N, C-alpha and C positions, 0 to 999 in steps of 0.2 A: 576499541569502540567498534560497534557493529555498523555496517553499511546498510541503511534503511532507505528503500525507495517505495513510495506510495503512488499507485496508479489511481486516479480519480476522474470524475466527470462533474460538470457544473450543476447537475440536477440530482446528485446522489446524497441523500441524508446520511447514509452510513459512512460516506467518505468524510463528511464533516466530523462525525463522531470519532473516526480513526485519528484525524489530524488533532482534534482536541485532546484525545487520550495521549498521544505522543508529546504534544506540547506541555500538558500538565505533568508529565514525567520527565520533562527537560531532555527529551530525546530529539536529536537533529535528524532530519530526513530530507530527502529530495522528492519533490512532488512532480509527477508526470501526469498532466491533465490531458486526457484523450480528446477533449473538445478543442483545446488550443493547439494541439500538435498531432496530426493524424499518424505520424510515425510511431507515437506511443501506443496507439490502438493496434498497429501492426506488430509491435513487440508483444502485446498481450495475445494476439491471434497466433503468433509463432509458438507461444507456450500453451496453445489450445484453450485459452481462457477468453470468454466473451462477456464478462461482467466486471464491475468494480464495486467496492474497492478491492485492490490487490496490494498486499504488503509483501515486499521482498526484503528479507533480512539475510544479508550475506547471500548464500545460494539457496535459501529455503523460501518457499512461497506460501502465503496464507491468503485464501480467497474469502472475502467477507471479513467482518469485524469479529474475530475470534480471540477475545482478550486472553484466555488461558493459553492458547497456542502461541500468541505473540509474546506473552511473558516467558513462556517456556523457551522459546528461541532466543530471547534477549538475555536469558540467564545461563545459556550454554557456556 
């Protein structure tokens, strides 16, 4: 099983889309909301990323809701 982490914010409609997609495919994930915990924002900044959603699948990172890339990484 893949380790999936989703970085989100409270006002991001694409974050909602990512979570709905993962739930509809019965994929478990850990959500890291940058509004609720500032250390999550620092994690993104350390990766040189300033936007959400960010989906981390094992050691691969997808910025934004790129369904094809997400599916490609999940099927590796």
